[in-house]
VOVOLUM-941418 format. One record per residue (C-alpha): x, y, z. Coordinates in pm, whole numbers, padded with zeros to 5 digits, always signed. Layout:
N
XYZ ...
END
This chain:
298
+14913-02488+21940 +15051-02135+21889 +15409-01987+21865 +15421-01618+21868 +15740-01509+21683 +15890-01162+21720 +16227-01043+21567 +16380-00772+21754 +16609-00477+21652 +16656-00190+21864 +16313-00191+22028 +16195-00254+22390 +15945-00537+22359 +15855-00583+22749 +15522-00426+22728 +15431-00618+22403 +15533-00958+22538 +15350-00879+22886 +15029-00801+22704 +15050-01094+22474 +15123-01315+22778 +14823-01194+22967 +14603-01278+22667 +14753-01610+22586 +14729-01726+22947 +14353-01693+22901 +14323-01900+22586 +14270-02268+22638 +14571-02373+22417 +14926-02439+22463 +15143-02142+22347 +15508-02015+22333 +15644-01659+22263 +15990-01673+22078 +16202-01370+22074 +16492-01344+21849 +16729-01033+21886 +16890-00935+21542 +17199-00765+21673 +17049-00478+21865 +17227-00233+22053 +17340-00347+22412 +17087-00131+22587 +16793-00330+22406 +16951-00645+22464 +16991-00598+22847 +16619-00480+22856 +16463-00758+22652 +16698-01043+22782 +16512-01042+23103 +16202-01174+22939 +16370-01518+22906 +16285-01581+23263 +15912-01561+23206 +15711-01881+23152 +15654-01982+22802 +15900-01714+22665 +16247-01792+22503 +16471-01522+22439 +16738-01585+22155 +17037-01357+22053 +17214-01301+21730 +17528-01089+21747 +17544-01051+21368 +17256-00886+21168 +17064-01182+21010 +16820-00958+20794 +16433-00957+20791 +16398-01285+20608 +16656-01509+20761 +16538-01396+21110 +16190-01493+21050 +16287-01831+20901 +16495-01891+21191 +16214-01832+21439 +15977-02052+21244 +16239-02348+21238 +16252-02316+21615 +15878-02301+21684 +15730-02618+21819 +15345-02538+21756 +15131-02576+21427 +15044-02211+21406 +15290-01932+21391 +15191-01564+21478 +15453-01315+21337 +15455-00958+21438 +15710-00673+21428 +15868-00566+21756 +15752-00197+21730 +15381-00322+21761 +15143-00249+22040 +14833-00449+22134 +14542-00236+22155 +14253-00476+22164 +14203-00716+22439 +14057-00985+22221 +14358-00978+21986 +14476-01351+22019 +14113-01461+22063 +14011-01312+21716 +14289-01514+21546 +14203-01834+21717 +13829-01769+21601 +13952-01706+21255 +14096-02072+21210 +14124-02281+21023 +14298-02100+20764 +14635-02128+20614 +14748-01774+20638 +14555-01486+20813 +14653-01116+20817 +14527-00899+21092 +14637-00561+20956 +14770-00235+21130 +14652+00093+21279 +14828+00403+21368 +14773+00663+21639 +14533+00933+21554 +14731+01205+21716 +14979+01355+21473 +15344+01297+21566 +15611+01565+21569 +15676+01744+21236 +15989+01547+21129 +15781+01220+21143 +15466+01316+20984 +15529+01175+20633 +15576+00833+20767 +15271+00846+20987 +15057+01004+20699 +15164+00726+20459 +15074+00456+20724 +14717+00623+20770 +14658+00657+20393 +14832+00331+20244 +14863+00077+20529 +14571+00117+20752 +14328-00064+20534 +14020-00248+20626 +13989-00616+20578 +13708-00584+20334 +13942-00387+20089 +14233-00609+20147 +14045-00915+20069 +13970-00785+19713 +14319-00844+19611 +14436-01072+19926 +14788-01193+19831 +14901-00856+19702 +14797-00700+20029 +15017-00919+20238 +15238-00765+20513 +15480-00929+20761 +15388-00676+21037 +15091-00882+21178 +15004-01239+21050 +14940-01589+21132 +15045-01886+20924 +15027-02261+20942 +15371-02395+21011 +15337-02651+20729 +15250-02386+20485 +15550-02182+20609 +15784-02477+20562 +15670-02490+20186 +15727-02115+20115 +15963-01936+20351 +16113-01590+20302 +16375-01549+20044 +16700-01535+20259 +16899-01371+19976 +16692-01062+20044 +16875-00892+20358 +16789-00538+20319 +16470-00363+20398 +16170-00386+20161 +15934-00596+19954 +16024-00946+20102 +15672-00945+20208 +15544-00843+19855 +15726-01162+19714 +15611-01397+20003 +15250-01298+19918 +15291-01383+19550 +15480-01697+19633 +15187-01805+19833 +14953-01732+19554 +15180-01943+19323 +15102-02226+19546 +14732-02144+19532 +14732-02044+19879 +14488-01753+19922 +14552-01526+20223 +14261-01430+20460 +14242-01078+20592 +14049-00989+20911 +14013-00681+21113 +14244-00748+21395 +14509-00485+21390 +14823-00411+21589 +14913-00062+21625 +15226+00034+21451 +15444+00270+21671 +15776+00267+21491 +15730+00601+21320 +16049+00738+21219 +16188+01066+21061 +16092+01176+20711 +16472+01182+20615 +16517+00806+20726 +16192+00710+20570 +16311+00854+20234 +16631+00664+20262 +16476+00341+20362 +16244+00395+20056 +16545+00403+19842 +16671+00082+20011 +16332-00087+19949 +16331+00005+19583 +16685-00121+19538 +16576-00442+19717 +16282-00461+19459 +16511-00437+19160 +16719-00720+19306 +16396-00946+19304 +16318-00839+18957 +16683-00924+18838 +16643-01284+18985 +16341-01308+18754 +16129-01468+19040 +15755-01364+19008 +15885-01074+18785 +15560-01012+18580 +15336-01066+18887 +15536-00795+19070 +15514-00557+18778 +15136-00603+18745 +15074-00576+19107 +15312-00286+19218 +15178+00038+19101 +15539+00194+19090 +15667-00069+18857 +15361-00062+18650 +15403+00345+18593 +15748+00312+18544 +15708+00049+18258 +15457+00291+18095 +15692+00583+18105 +15985+00332+17970 +15750+00215+17696 +15685+00574+17564 +16028+00695+17614 +15932+00947+17883 +16168+00858+18168 +16409+01130+18053 +16136+01382+18040 +16002+01306+18353 +16346+01339+18546 +16380+01666+18378 +16041+01790+18501 +16115+01643+18848 +16446+01832+18873 +16271+02161+18810 +16029+02090+19095 +16272+01879+19325 +16311+02155+19592 +15947+02222+19622 +15864+01852+19658 +16139+01773+19907 +16025+02093+20121 +15647+01957+20107 +15770+01604+20222 +15930+01752+20508 +15659+01998+20607 +15368+01966+20859 +15126+01881+20551 +15316+01623+20328 +15161+01494+20020 +15154+01120+19952 +15135+01206+19581 +15454+01396+19597 +15603+01083+19775 +15488+00883+19487 +15672+01108+19239 +15993+01086+19458 +15985+00717+19442 +15919+00710+19052 +16219+00955+18977 +16454+00733+19192 +16332+00434+18992 +16366+00626+18648 +16723+00726+18800 +16814+00357+18819 +16678+00273+18480 +16608-00101+18509 +16480-00285+18205 +16135-00402+18279 
END
């Protein structure tokens, strides 16, 4: 009945898989755990390949980087059961009834469980990513259900296989960022409303501020690719605050002024983002300046 699908890239998933197996064995339903390694370094391939010997676990290996969309579509195509539970490889199960809660929430076409972060502050160079997760991603289901399809995240969600076969992820999007935003809007376009519940996994993939800023630029570039394709264009602008703010600046011919002011305060903003107490508002300024630099027509 349940296919648990995990895409892996440079992460040891042994603990995650063993915890899921322990819970799944207690469910009175057939299950499988599908692992697809997306061109990880050899040390991670070696650690994770041994999971293939576990009952109900299948380990697959790709030696070329497939990207976030294709790897999830591939996992879905190989799943044999009617419900697919997707999660990121850097997740940790922190609740003993995690799988049981998902089963209790059925039937529903799509269910998002949410995410949580450690309460303890990480080392200084990783604080921005951690704080962003706490303030922007660790959101109760009651709030996420107010705008269900624009609160979609691929980190931890369950979907009917028949629904996934209708929508799927856009495989032309190979880089990091906003493929989940588009997926949520595509579901809405099919009149499929996402159900949010409080059933989080802990997100442990907290990387450095420098890498987070670099990946943010990649995500914005990916978002611009989506906009250029024209698919869900207006829905994206209306539901992504960054795009909506940029459109207003462009409408009032203020992008140049904004960039001028940003350059004046750039050193202060970057210093803050790399500090022990980074401001998420300054991070918003950083993203908006990068978008203004690109000058897309929206």
